[in-house]
C-alpha positions as CSV (number, residue, x, y, z in Angstrom):
1,X,31.8,67.7,90.3
2,X,34.5,70.4,90.2
3,X,34.7,72.5,87.1
4,X,38.5,72.2,86.9
5,X,40.7,69.1,87.3
6,X,42.7,69.0,90.5
7,X,45.7,67.0,91.4
8,X,44.8,64.5,94.2
9,X,47.4,65.5,96.8
10,X,45.3,64.1,99.6
11,X,44.3,67.4,101.3
12,X,40.7,67.1,100.2
13,X,38.8,68.5,97.3
14,X,38.3,71.9,99.0
15,X,42.1,72.4,99.0
16,X,43.5,70.1,96.3
17,X,42.4,72.4,93.4
18,X,44.5,75.2,94.8
19,X,47.6,73.2,94.3
20,X,47.6,74.6,90.7
21,X,48.8,77.8,92.4
22,X,50.7,76.7,95.5
23,X,52.0,80.2,96.4
24,X,48.5,81.6,96.4
25,X,47.1,78.6,98.2
26,X,49.6,79.3,101.0
27,X,48.1,82.8,101.4
28,X,44.6,81.5,101.4
29,X,45.5,79.0,104.1
30,X,47.1,81.7,106.1
31,X,44.1,84.0,105.8
32,X,41.7,81.2,106.8
33,X,43.9,80.3,109.8
34,X,44.1,84.0,110.9
35,X,40.3,84.3,110.8
36,X,39.4,81.1,112.6
37,X,42.4,81.2,114.9
38,X,42.2,84.8,116.0
39,X,38.6,85.9,115.9
40,X,37.5,87.4,119.2
41,X,33.8,86.9,118.3
42,X,32.1,84.1,120.2
43,X,31.9,80.8,118.4
44,X,28.1,81.3,117.9
45,X,28.5,84.9,116.6
46,X,31.2,83.8,114.1
47,X,29.1,80.8,113.1
48,X,25.9,82.9,112.7
49,X,27.8,85.1,110.2
50,X,29.5,82.1,108.5
51,X,26.3,80.1,108.1
52,X,24.4,83.0,106.5
53,X,27.3,83.5,104.0
54,X,27.4,79.8,103.3
55,X,23.7,79.7,102.5
56,X,23.8,82.8,100.3
57,X,26.9,81.6,98.5
58,X,25.4,78.1,97.9
59,X,28.8,76.7,98.9
60,X,28.4,73.0,99.5
61,X,31.7,72.8,101.3
62,X,30.7,75.7,103.7
63,X,27.3,74.1,104.2
64,X,28.9,70.8,105.2
65,X,31.2,72.5,107.7
66,X,30.6,72.5,111.4
67,X,32.2,74.3,114.3
68,X,34.9,72.5,116.2
69,X,33.5,72.0,119.7
70,X,30.2,73.4,118.5
71,X,28.2,71.1,120.8
72,X,29.7,72.6,123.9
73,X,28.8,76.1,122.6
74,X,25.2,75.1,121.7
75,X,26.1,75.4,118.0
76,X,24.1,72.4,116.8
77,X,21.5,71.8,114.1
78,X,18.9,73.8,116.1
79,X,21.3,76.7,116.2
80,X,21.9,76.7,112.5
81,X,18.2,76.5,111.8
82,X,17.7,79.5,114.1
83,X,20.3,81.4,112.2
84,X,18.6,80.9,108.9
85,X,15.4,82.3,110.5
86,X,17.4,85.0,112.4
87,X,14.6,87.7,112.0
88,X,12.1,85.6,113.9
89,X,14.2,83.3,116.1
90,X,14.0,83.7,119.8
91,X,17.0,81.3,120.3
92,X,19.7,83.9,119.2
93,X,21.2,86.6,121.3
94,X,21.1,90.2,120.0
95,X,24.7,89.9,119.0
96,X,24.2,86.6,117.1
97,X,21.2,88.1,115.3
98,X,23.2,91.2,114.4
99,X,26.1,89.0,113.1
100,X,23.6,87.2,110.9
101,X,22.0,90.4,109.7
102,X,25.3,92.0,109.0
103,X,26.5,88.9,107.0
104,X,23.3,88.9,105.0
105,X,23.7,92.6,104.0
106,X,27.4,92.1,103.4
107,X,26.6,89.4,100.8
108,X,23.3,90.7,99.3
109,X,23.8,94.5,99.3
110,X,26.6,96.0,101.2
111,X,25.4,99.5,100.2
112,X,22.2,98.9,102.2
113,X,24.1,99.1,105.4
114,X,22.4,102.2,106.7
115,X,23.0,104.3,109.8
116,X,20.4,102.3,111.8
117,X,22.4,99.1,111.3
118,X,25.6,100.8,112.3
119,X,24.0,102.3,115.4
120,X,22.7,98.9,116.4
121,X,26.1,97.3,115.8
122,X,27.9,99.9,117.8
123,X,25.4,99.4,120.7
124,X,26.4,95.7,120.9
125,X,29.9,95.5,119.5
126,X,33.1,97.5,120.1
127,X,34.9,98.8,117.0
128,X,37.5,96.1,117.1
129,X,34.7,93.5,117.2
130,X,33.1,95.1,114.2
131,X,36.4,95.0,112.4
132,X,36.6,91.3,113.3
133,X,33.1,90.7,111.9
134,X,34.0,92.5,108.7
135,X,37.2,90.5,108.2
136,X,35.3,87.3,108.9
137,X,32.5,88.0,106.5
138,X,34.9,89.1,103.8
139,X,36.8,85.9,104.2
140,X,33.7,83.7,104.3
141,X,32.3,85.4,101.2
142,X,35.5,85.2,99.2
143,X,36.5,81.6,100.1
144,X,33.0,80.3,99.8
145,X,32.4,82.0,96.5
146,X,35.6,80.4,95.1
147,X,34.5,77.0,96.1
148,X,30.9,77.5,94.8
149,X,32.1,78.9,91.5
150,X,34.3,75.9,90.9
151,X,31.6,73.5,92.1
152,X,34.0,71.9,94.6
153,X,32.5,69.1,96.6
154,X,33.0,68.8,100.4
155,X,35.3,66.1,101.7
156,X,33.7,63.0,102.9
157,X,32.4,63.6,106.4
158,X,32.5,67.4,106.0
159,X,34.9,69.8,107.8
160,X,35.2,71.4,111.1
161,X,36.4,74.9,111.7
């Protein structure tokens, strides 16, 4: 149950609460669209980072969200299980594993991003891809944290991104 009352405008509980501040909600929507619509990361790389952030944020909306066309990219339940176990999983590529590790450090302790991590990132990702990963993780963390703090429930049937 959400911790604030929200007008039922029919956009779903994950959005309706923001109608208290429509001008700000517009910006949040634009940021979300920019991230999901313009990332150059592969769907699985993006989802590896998003799923780690969703778990650490304990965001029910984020945890009920699936990738649009995920099945054709092998982003299914097995993939998400592998992401949770990214350290041991043999099902992930090195880039997917690094996206998960980066997301975990981004959420848990961003100051623990040592030279070793950056060296490994720069071996696998170009600078513009690292910038992309940083923007994605920042967006996932911020939006998911808002939803978790307010206790917003996912819409029936979940979401696709």
